[in-house]
Residue, then its C-alpha position, 0 to 999 in steps of 0.5 A: x599485741x606487744x611491740x618488739x621494741x617496748x614491752x610496756x606499750x600496747x600496739x595500735x593500728x587504724x585508718x586515717x583519712x587525709x582530706x582537704x581542698x584540691x592542691x593543698x599538698x595531701x599527696x606530698x604529705x603522704x609521700x613524706x610520711x611514708x618516705x616513698x612515693x606512692x601518690x602522684x603530685x602536681x601543681x594542677x588541682x585534682x591530681x588525685x582521683x582515687x583513694x590511695x592507701x599508704x601504710x606508715x610502720x612505727x615501733x608501736x603502731x601502724x598508721x594506715x592513711x587514705x589519701x583522698x581526692x580534693x573536696x570541692x563543689x563539683x559540677x562535672x560528672x567526673x568531679x562529682x565521682x571524685x568528691x563522692x570518693x573523698x567524702x565516703x572515706x570519712x565514714x570508714x576511718x578512725x581519725x580524720x586529718x584535715x589539711x589546709x594550705x595557709x598560703x592559698x586558702x580555698x574558702x568555698x571548699x573549706x566551708x563545705x568540708x567543715x559542714x561535712x565534719x559537723x556531721x560525724x563524731x570521729x576525732x579530727x586533727x588539723x594540719x596547716x601546710x606550707x608554714x615555711x612560706x608565711x610569717x609567724x604572726x600570720x600563722x598564729x592568726x590562722x591557727x586562732x581562726x581555725x581553732x574557733x571554726x571546729x573542735x579539733x583534737x590538735x592543730x599542727x603546722x607543717x611543711x609537707x615538702x620540707x618534712x617539718x613537724x612530720x614526726x610530731x604529726x605522726x605522734x599525734x595520730x598514733x595517740x588517737x588510734x585504737x589498740x589493735x594488732x597490725x592490720x597489714x604485714x610489717x613491711x607493707x607500704x601500700x595495698x595498691x598493686x604496682x600495676x595501679x601505681x604505674x598507671x598513676x605515675x604515667x598520668x602524673x607525667x601527663x599532668x606535668x608535661x602538658x598544658x592546662x586543658x589536657x590533664x582534666x580530660x586524661x585517664x590512663x589504663x594499664x593494658x598489661x603488666x608482666x614480668x618477662x624475667x627477673x631483670x625486666x618488666x614490660x608494660x603496655x598502657x593507654x592514655x585516653x583523651x576526649x578530643x583529637x586535638x588533645x591526642x595531638x598535644x600529648x603525642x607532640x611533634x614527631x612523637x616528642x612529648x609522648x616520648x618524654x612522658x614515657x621516659x619520665x614515667x619509666x624512670x619512676x616505675x623502675x625505682x618502684x619495681x627495682x628492675x628495668x622496665x620496657x614501657x609502651x604508651x598508646x594514645x586513644x580518643x574516647x570522646x567525652x569520656x569524663x561525662x560518660x558513666x560507663x566510661x567512668x566505671x571502665x576507667x575506675x571512677 
């Protein structure tokens, strides 16, 4: 298929998995490449639990990115499911993008990831994130060490949060994609439904506005998502926790924290849907749900 902008170039389209240890900035990178927020972010690790698809539309290509959960040595039932989801993405893509945090490396998770890479033959690009926070001599040493660890197609230093080197990264990805007609409509940003993204936005606010123990015991289900009119979307969602004490922490004194979570989530959902949103949140205790395989399936893991 010929591009409308350049009739000398054939069109390319394909899938790219973004993989790495927890909390290296994969979701931030995806949002930066898209120019829109579809994947939630937090300073707490393991924010992403599902495979999120984001579509970057370029004049001569369509890059379909899969933002995967962080790869780590998992022990809890929930974390095993999360890592399995991330690793399964490696078999479904045309290119693998490995992301490393140069400021806070995770040798155990990185070693596990390199072992998985050695078992596949797809081209792999290494992204070194947070280059704005390291001195150039240190960065050159990191590049050299990683270049000797695996036969990467390219090693590209970036700052995901500042947007540095993002165009260079996209150019590299595009060059590695197969020739193909577009796989999605030319204005598509993601294949995830708004209902799913709304639930993720609520979960992100729980991550950001609660203490350390809460996020890893939280799931969010959207019970209803309805367009009441052109000017209003009504959403009922449930925040699931494992213990009564966690429920109290999320609700807060006189409901103050739950109100804050709802207000912050509603603002982001309104930006996504482009209209007013009425968001009603409930908190429910499902004891030890993260260890219950039936509950995990019900919550989408």
